[in-house]
C-alpha positions in Angstrom: 4.0 -21.0 -31.5 2.2 -18.5 -33.5 -0.8 -16.3 -32.1 0.1 -18.1 -28.9 3.1 -16.4 -28.1 3.6 -14.4 -24.6 4.7 -10.8 -25.8 6.2 -9.6 -22.7 7.6 -5.8 -22.3 10.4 -5.1 -19.3 10.7 -2.1 -18.1 13.6 -1.3 -15.2 16.2 1.7 -15.3 19.1 -0.6 -14.7 20.3 -2.4 -17.6 22.1 -5.2 -15.9 18.7 -6.2 -14.4 16.8 -6.0 -17.6 19.5 -8.3 -19.2 18.9 -10.5 -16.2 14.9 -10.5 -16.5 15.1 -11.1 -20.3 17.5 -14.0 -19.7 15.2 -15.7 -17.3 11.7 -15.2 -19.3 13.5 -16.0 -22.6 13.5 -19.6 -21.3 9.7 -19.9 -21.1 8.5 -21.7 -24.3 6.6 -19.3 -26.7 7.7 -16.1 -24.9 9.3 -13.2 -26.3 10.9 -10.1 -25.1 8.9 -7.3 -27.7 10.3 -4.5 -26.0 12.4 -2.8 -23.2 12.1 0.8 -21.3 14.1 2.5 -19.0 12.2 4.7 -17.5 7.8 5.4 -17.3 7.7 7.5 -19.8 9.3 5.0 -22.3 7.2 2.1 -21.4 3.9 3.9 -21.8 5.1 4.7 -25.2 6.3 0.9 -25.8 3.1 -0.5 -24.8 1.6 1.5 -26.7 3.7 0.9 -29.9 3.8 -2.9 -29.8 1.0 -3.8 -27.6 2.2 -6.7 -25.5 0.1 -9.3 -23.3 2.6 -8.8 -20.1 4.5 -5.7 -19.0 6.9 -6.3 -16.1 7.5 -2.8 -14.3 9.8 -2.0 -11.8 8.5 0.1 -8.6 11.5 3.1 -8.9 11.8 4.3 -12.5 13.1 8.1 -13.3 10.2 10.1 -14.7 6.4 8.0 -14.2 6.9 5.3 -11.6 6.0 1.5 -12.2 2.8 2.4 -9.9 2.2 5.5 -12.2 2.6 3.7 -15.3 0.2 0.7 -14.3 -2.4 3.1 -13.0 -2.1 5.4 -16.4 -2.4 2.0 -18.5 -5.7 0.8 -16.3 -7.1 4.5 -16.4 -6.5 4.3 -20.6 -8.6 1.1 -21.0 -5.3 -1.1 -21.8 -5.7 -4.4 -21.7 -2.0 -5.3 -20.9 -1.4 -7.9 -17.7 0.5 -5.8 -15.3 3.7 -7.4 -13.3 5.0 -5.3 -10.4 8.6 -6.6 -9.9 9.9 -4.8 -7.1 12.9 -4.9 -3.9 9.9 -3.7 -1.3 7.9 -5.8 0.4 6.5 -2.8 2.5 2.6 -3.0 2.7 1.5 0.1 2.1 4.0 0.0 -1.6 2.1 -3.8 -2.2 -1.5 -2.2 -1.4 -0.9 0.7 -4.1 0.4 -1.4 -6.7 -3.0 -3.3 -6.3 -5.2 -0.1 -6.3 -2.9 0.9 -9.1 -4.3 -2.1 -11.2 -1.2 -4.4 -11.0 -2.3 -8.1 -11.7 0.8 -9.2 -9.4 3.6 -8.0 -7.3 7.1 -10.6 -7.3 10.0 -9.2 -5.2 13.2 -8.9 -7.3 15.0 -11.6 -5.1 12.7 -14.5 -5.9 14.1 -17.8 -7.5 14.1 -17.4 -11.5 11.3 -20.0 -11.7 9.2 -18.2 -9.6 9.3 -15.3 -12.1 8.7 -17.3 -15.2 5.6 -18.8 -13.3 4.4 -15.1 -12.5 4.6 -14.0 -15.9 2.7 -16.8 -17.1 -0.1 -16.9 -14.7 -0.8 -13.0 -14.8 -1.0 -13.7 -18.8 -3.5 -16.2 -18.4 -5.6 -13.9 -16.4 -4.5 -15.2 -12.8 -3.7 -12.8 -9.9 0.2 -13.6 -8.7 1.9 -12.5 -5.8 4.6 -14.3 -3.6 4.0 -15.5 -0.2 5.8 -12.9 1.6 3.7 -10.3 -0.6 0.6 -12.4 0.5 1.3 -10.9 3.9 2.2 -8.0 3.8 -1.5 -7.4 1.6 -2.7 -9.1 4.7 -0.7 -6.8 6.8 -1.9 -3.4 5.1 -4.8 -4.6 5.0 -5.6 -4.8 8.7 -3.4 -1.6 9.3 -5.8 0.2 7.2 -8.7 -1.1 8.9 -7.6 -0.5 12.2 -6.6 3.2 11.2 -10.1 3.7 10.1 -11.8 2.1 13.2 -9.5 4.7 15.0 -10.7 7.3 12.8 -14.0 6.9 13.9 -13.8 6.4 17.2 -11.7 9.4 17.3 -14.6 11.5 15.3 -17.3 9.8 17.5 -15.8 12.2 20.8 -17.7 15.0 21.4 -16.2 18.4 21.4 -16.5 18.6 25.5 -14.7 14.8 25.8 -12.0 15.9 23.9 -11.1 18.8 26.1 -11.3 16.4 28.7 -9.1 14.2 27.3 -6.8 16.3 26.6 -6.7 17.6 30.0 -6.2 13.8 31.3 -3.4 13.7 29.4 -2.1 17.1 31.0 -2.0 15.4 33.7 -4.9 17.0 35.8 -7.3 16.0 38.5 -11.1 15.4 37.8 -11.4 18.6 39.9 -8.9 20.7 38.2 -10.2 19.8 35.1 -13.6 20.7 36.2 -12.2 24.0 37.9 -10.8 24.4 34.5 -14.2 23.5 32.5 -16.4 24.9 35.7 -18.0 21.5 35.4 -18.3 19.3 38.1 -15.9 16.7 39.3 -18.7 14.0 38.5 -19.5 15.6 35.2 -15.3 15.2 34.5 -15.6 11.4 35.6 -18.2 10.9 33.5 -17.0 12.5 30.1 -13.6 10.5 31.1 -15.1 6.9 31.3 -17.3 7.6 28.0 -13.8 8.6 26.3 -12.0 5.5 27.9 -15.1 3.6 26.3 -15.0 5.0 22.8 -11.2 4.5 22.6 -10.9 1.4 24.6 -8.2 2.3 26.9 -8.9 1.8 30.5 -5.6 3.7 31.9 -4.6 7.5 32.0 -1.1 6.5 30.4 -2.8 5.2 27.7 -5.2 7.7 27.6 -2.0 10.6 27.6 0.1 8.4 24.8 -2.9 8.3 22.6 -3.0 11.6 23.1 0.9 12.8 22.1 0.9 9.7 19.4 -2.1 11.3 17.5 -1.2 15.3 18.2 -3.9 15.8 19.9 -2.2 17.9 22.6 -1.1 20.0 19.6 -4.7 21.0 18.2 
């Protein structure tokens, strides 16, 4: 098909896996496998030498990982389209791939037809993420947002509020906390109410669990 061919490099440290991917992709009319790499450094060298349209990268490879290869290619201004092929659907893996500049992320257990669709899609300039991966992106982003909001709430606590929070978690009463900090029980109660409001936690048990889970009892 002349210049309309899709030129692909496959990078995976398992020869059998590479051959399987190659066999699946070669069923696409006009697609040509122009190189295979067994590790990240070899993949970078090969992409530089043969200038493919698409590189299919495994996440876990010796030397540079697939994500490091993707980032290196993007940082270097390469226009190659990047498809991550992985056995991991963990939200953090997926988000790292997106941040590294991947155009798509496909799980290794997808049907052959979907892998072919993914390569064609990223070659055409479209992003391609399998349904399960798309769900994990949503989960990962939601977790990031929640963690950022939580950090903001913790950082909003004053030094005194943090002291009161730790002592509440130790099981001390308002009077005992007041004696420890040399403030009145009423002032302790005011601080505790503010802490509960900022952290959106309404029980002592919840405050205790929060302190332990976030290591505030070790500071």
